[in-house]
C-alpha positions as CSV (number, residue, x, y, z in Angstrom):
1,X,-6.8,-39.1,10.7
2,X,-7.2,-35.8,12.6
3,X,-5.2,-37.2,15.5
4,X,-2.4,-38.3,13.1
5,X,-2.3,-34.9,11.5
6,X,-2.0,-33.2,14.9
7,X,0.7,-35.6,16.0
8,X,2.7,-35.0,12.8
9,X,2.1,-31.2,13.0
10,X,3.7,-31.2,16.5
11,X,6.6,-33.5,15.4
12,X,7.3,-31.4,12.3
13,X,7.0,-28.0,14.1
14,X,4.3,-27.1,11.6
15,X,1.6,-24.6,11.3
16,X,-1.5,-25.1,9.0
17,X,-2.7,-22.1,7.2
18,X,-6.1,-22.3,5.4
19,X,-8.2,-20.0,3.3
20,X,-11.8,-19.3,4.0
21,X,-12.8,-21.1,0.9
22,X,-11.4,-24.5,1.9
23,X,-13.5,-27.6,2.7
24,X,-15.1,-27.4,6.2
25,X,-12.9,-30.1,7.6
26,X,-9.8,-28.2,6.5
27,X,-11.1,-25.0,8.0
28,X,-11.7,-26.8,11.3
29,X,-8.2,-28.2,11.6
30,X,-6.3,-25.1,10.6
31,X,-4.2,-23.1,13.1
32,X,-5.0,-20.0,11.2
33,X,-8.0,-19.4,8.9
34,X,-8.3,-16.3,6.9
35,X,-8.3,-14.3,3.7
36,X,-5.3,-13.6,1.5
37,X,-4.1,-10.6,3.5
38,X,-4.5,-12.4,6.9
39,X,-2.7,-15.5,5.6
40,X,0.2,-13.5,4.3
41,X,0.4,-11.7,7.7
42,X,0.2,-15.0,9.6
43,X,3.0,-16.5,7.4
44,X,5.2,-13.5,8.0
45,X,4.8,-13.8,11.8
46,X,4.9,-17.5,12.4
47,X,7.9,-19.1,14.2
48,X,7.0,-22.6,13.0
49,X,9.7,-24.2,10.7
50,X,7.1,-25.8,8.4
51,X,4.1,-24.0,6.8
52,X,1.4,-26.2,5.4
53,X,-0.6,-24.0,3.1
54,X,-4.2,-25.1,2.3
55,X,-5.2,-22.7,-0.4
56,X,-4.1,-22.2,-3.9
57,X,-0.6,-21.9,-5.4
58,X,-0.1,-18.1,-5.4
59,X,-0.8,-18.1,-1.7
60,X,1.8,-20.7,-0.9
61,X,4.2,-18.8,-3.2
62,X,3.6,-15.6,-1.2
63,X,4.4,-17.5,2.1
64,X,7.6,-18.9,0.6
65,X,8.7,-15.4,-0.5
66,X,7.9,-13.9,3.0
67,X,9.6,-16.9,4.8
68,X,12.7,-17.9,2.9
69,X,14.1,-19.7,5.9
70,X,11.1,-22.0,6.3
71,X,9.7,-24.9,4.3
72,X,6.4,-24.3,2.6
73,X,4.3,-27.2,1.4
74,X,0.8,-27.5,-0.1
75,X,-1.2,-30.8,0.0
76,X,-2.1,-30.7,-3.7
77,X,0.2,-29.0,-6.2
78,X,-2.6,-28.8,-8.8
79,X,-4.5,-26.2,-6.7
80,X,-4.0,-23.2,-8.9
81,X,-5.8,-20.0,-9.6
82,X,-7.3,-19.4,-13.1
83,X,-7.3,-15.6,-12.5
84,X,-3.6,-15.7,-11.8
85,X,-3.0,-17.4,-15.2
86,X,-4.9,-14.7,-17.1
87,X,-1.9,-12.4,-17.5
88,X,1.7,-13.2,-18.4
89,X,4.9,-11.4,-17.7
90,X,5.2,-10.6,-21.5
91,X,1.7,-9.0,-21.5
92,X,2.4,-7.0,-18.3
93,X,5.6,-5.6,-19.8
94,X,3.8,-4.6,-22.9
95,X,1.2,-2.8,-20.8
96,X,3.9,-1.0,-18.9
97,X,5.6,0.1,-22.1
98,X,2.3,1.4,-23.4
99,X,1.7,3.4,-20.2
100,X,5.3,4.3,-19.0
101,X,4.1,6.8,-16.4
102,X,1.7,4.3,-14.7
103,X,2.3,2.5,-11.4
104,X,1.4,-1.2,-11.3
105,X,-0.9,-2.4,-8.5
106,X,-1.3,-6.2,-8.6
107,X,-4.0,-8.1,-6.9
108,X,-2.3,-10.8,-4.7
109,X,-4.2,-13.4,-6.9
110,X,-1.2,-13.5,-9.2
111,X,2.0,-15.4,-9.8
112,X,5.3,-14.4,-8.1
113,X,6.7,-13.5,-11.5
114,X,3.9,-11.0,-12.0
115,X,4.4,-9.6,-8.5
116,X,8.1,-9.1,-9.3
117,X,7.1,-6.7,-12.1
118,X,4.8,-4.7,-9.8
119,X,5.1,-1.6,-7.7
120,X,2.7,-2.8,-5.0
121,X,0.4,-5.7,-4.3
122,X,-3.0,-5.6,-2.7
123,X,-5.8,-7.8,-1.5
124,X,-9.5,-7.3,-1.7
125,X,-9.5,-6.1,1.9
126,X,-6.9,-3.3,1.3
127,X,-7.1,-2.6,-2.4
128,X,-8.9,0.8,-2.0
129,X,-6.4,1.8,0.7
130,X,-3.4,0.7,-1.4
131,X,-4.6,2.7,-4.5
132,X,-5.3,5.7,-2.4
133,X,-1.8,5.7,-1.1
134,X,-0.3,5.9,-4.6
135,X,0.9,9.3,-5.9
136,X,-2.1,11.2,-7.2
137,X,-0.4,12.4,-10.4
138,X,0.3,8.8,-11.6
139,X,-2.2,6.5,-13.4
140,X,-2.6,3.0,-12.0
141,X,-2.3,-0.2,-14.0
142,X,-4.5,-2.6,-12.0
143,X,-4.1,-6.3,-12.7
144,X,-5.4,-9.0,-13.2
145,X,-9.0,-8.7,-11.8
146,X,-11.1,-6.2,-13.8
147,X,-14.0,-6.4,-11.4
148,X,-12.0,-5.6,-8.3
149,X,-10.3,-2.9,-10.3
150,X,-13.6,-1.4,-11.4
151,X,-14.8,-1.4,-7.8
152,X,-11.6,0.3,-6.6
153,X,-11.9,2.9,-9.4
154,X,-15.4,3.7,-8.3
155,X,-14.3,4.1,-4.7
156,X,-11.3,6.2,-5.3
157,X,-12.0,8.1,-8.5
158,X,-8.4,7.3,-9.7
159,X,-7.3,7.0,-13.3
160,X,-6.9,3.2,-13.7
161,X,-6.0,1.0,-16.6
162,X,-7.7,-2.4,-16.0
163,X,-6.7,-5.8,-17.3
164,X,-9.4,-8.2,-18.5
165,X,-8.9,-11.0,-15.9
166,X,-11.6,-12.3,-13.6
167,X,-12.4,-15.1,-11.1
168,X,-14.5,-17.7,-12.9
169,X,-16.1,-18.7,-9.6
170,X,-17.3,-15.2,-8.8
171,X,-18.2,-14.7,-12.5
172,X,-20.8,-17.4,-12.0
173,X,-22.7,-15.3,-9.4
174,X,-25.3,-13.5,-11.5
175,X,-27.6,-10.6,-10.8
176,X,-30.6,-12.7,-11.8
177,X,-29.6,-15.2,-9.0
178,X,-29.6,-12.4,-6.4
179,X,-33.1,-11.2,-7.6
180,X,-34.4,-14.7,-7.2
181,X,-33.0,-15.1,-3.7
182,X,-34.1,-11.6,-2.7
183,X,-37.6,-12.4,-3.7
184,X,-37.6,-15.5,-1.5
185,X,-35.9,-13.6,1.4
186,X,-37.0,-10.0,1.2
187,X,-35.6,-9.1,4.6
188,X,-32.1,-10.5,3.9
189,X,-29.2,-8.2,3.2
190,X,-27.1,-8.8,0.1
191,X,-23.4,-9.1,0.9
192,X,-20.9,-9.7,-1.9
193,X,-17.2,-9.9,-2.7
194,X,-15.7,-7.2,-5.0
195,X,-14.5,-10.0,-7.4
196,X,-18.2,-10.2,-8.5
197,X,-19.3,-8.3,-11.6
198,X,-20.1,-4.6,-11.4
199,X,-23.8,-5.4,-11.9
200,X,-23.8,-7.7,-8.9
201,X,-21.7,-5.3,-6.8
202,X,-24.2,-2.5,-7.5
203,X,-27.0,-4.7,-6.0
204,X,-25.2,-5.3,-2.7
205,X,-26.0,-3.8,0.7
206,X,-22.4,-4.5,1.6
207,X,-19.2,-5.1,-0.5
208,X,-16.3,-6.6,1.3
209,X,-13.5,-9.2,1.3
210,X,-14.1,-12.5,3.0
211,X,-12.8,-11.2,6.3
212,X,-14.9,-8.0,5.8
213,X,-18.0,-10.2,5.1
214,X,-17.4,-12.2,8.3
215,X,-17.0,-9.0,10.4
216,X,-20.0,-7.3,8.9
217,X,-22.3,-10.3,9.4
218,X,-21.0,-10.9,13.0
219,X,-21.7,-7.3,14.1
220,X,-24.7,-6.3,12.0
221,X,-28.2,-6.5,13.5
222,X,-29.9,-8.3,10.5
223,X,-30.9,-11.9,10.8
224,X,-30.6,-13.1,7.2
225,X,-27.9,-12.6,4.6
226,X,-27.6,-13.5,1.0
227,X,-23.9,-14.2,0.5
228,X,-22.3,-13.5,-2.9
229,X,-18.9,-15.2,-2.8
230,X,-17.4,-18.7,-2.9
231,X,-19.6,-21.0,-0.9
232,X,-16.9,-22.3,1.4
233,X,-17.3,-19.1,3.4
234,X,-20.8,-20.2,4.5
235,X,-19.3,-22.8,6.9
236,X,-17.4,-20.2,8.9
237,X,-20.2,-17.7,8.8
238,X,-22.5,-20.2,10.4
239,X,-20.0,-21.1,13.0
240,X,-19.3,-17.5,14.0
241,X,-22.9,-16.3,13.8
242,X,-25.0,-19.4,14.7
243,X,-28.2,-17.4,15.3
244,X,-28.3,-16.0,11.8
245,X,-29.3,-17.4,8.4
246,X,-26.9,-17.4,5.5
247,X,-28.1,-18.0,1.9
248,X,-25.7,-18.8,-0.9
249,X,-26.5,-16.9,-4.1
250,X,-25.5,-19.8,-6.3
251,X,-24.3,-23.4,-5.7
252,X,-22.2,-22.9,-8.8
253,X,-19.9,-20.4,-6.8
254,X,-17.7,-23.4,-5.8
255,X,-14.0,-23.1,-6.6
256,X,-12.8,-26.5,-7.7
257,X,-9.2,-25.6,-7.1
258,X,-9.8,-24.5,-3.4
259,X,-11.6,-27.8,-2.8
260,X,-8.7,-30.0,-4.1
261,X,-7.2,-30.1,-0.6
262,X,-8.5,-32.8,1.7
263,X,-7.7,-34.3,5.1
264,X,-6.1,-37.3,3.4
265,X,-3.9,-35.0,1.3
266,X,-3.0,-32.9,4.3
267,X,-1.9,-36.0,6.2
268,X,0.2,-37.3,3.3
269,X,1.8,-33.9,2.9
270,X,2.9,-33.9,6.5
271,X,4.1,-37.5,6.2
272,X,6.2,-37.0,3.1
273,X,6.9,-33.2,3.3
274,X,5.3,-32.7,-0.1
275,X,4.6,-30.7,-2.1
276,X,7.3,-28.1,-1.6
277,X,6.7,-24.6,-3.0
278,X,9.7,-22.4,-3.8
279,X,10.4,-19.2,-5.8
280,X,13.5,-18.4,-7.8
281,X,15.6,-16.1,-5.6
282,X,15.8,-13.2,-8.1
283,X,12.0,-13.2,-8.6
284,X,11.4,-13.6,-4.9
285,X,13.6,-10.6,-4.1
286,X,11.7,-8.4,-6.5
287,X,8.3,-9.7,-5.6
288,X,9.0,-9.2,-1.9
289,X,9.2,-5.4,-2.3
290,X,5.6,-5.3,-3.7
291,X,4.3,-7.7,-1.1
292,X,5.9,-5.8,1.8
293,X,4.3,-2.6,0.5
294,X,1.0,-4.4,0.6
295,X,1.5,-5.4,4.2
296,X,2.5,-1.9,5.2
297,X,-0.5,-0.2,3.5
């Protein structure tokens, strides 16, 4: 199957982009493996004519917006993001009307239509930097993730209006789980993603995006780490730091949408050039401005 995928990839002039939360076999076959920011940057730079996106829908949408001259497909069209569905265009417009002086910073985990209504996008790896770059005399509407927004507010001291969205997978990581794992592994450092609740974030030795977690664990001198993010990242952590021990906080931190992609579906998508992801031109044009500001931040 892997041989067929590689043959078709060459035949189609394709590149496989995969998120750090994908199944291990998808991670291993990817041409580029990374977080949302890295994947957007890789999509923008690629010279391949076909992008096969192994992630969730908003990520493939972002690639389609950045690469209008390329074909973007994803192996399973049902791989969505619950957080991205937690705010609608109507709700965002109502929020903007309520706070007319505010700038809208939108977490990249959102639909293209929401990005089109935004001043700037961000990822978990550059959210603090993006918010700091905004004019100091303007409040910030931060959507849709309340937990990342609360973390950014604490880091920047900015006036921020937060939406009530969240990642269900990271919401299942509990402070009580960390206390249990810490009791079993007292020497381990607690490393968590800022999509976790404020209570969990406050217990961490390090808070970082998936790429930040990888970098920290690769360069830090500790031998054990309790990892508070989607469990798919453990595979890459073990590959990059084989001499260290990585403990998942909870087996429940498993995103079912990220795991919808499989080698079989990846092969079928290359065979049939499905499922294509496209964005309406007027929405894509507006969303592109916010995405480009994110990449420049």
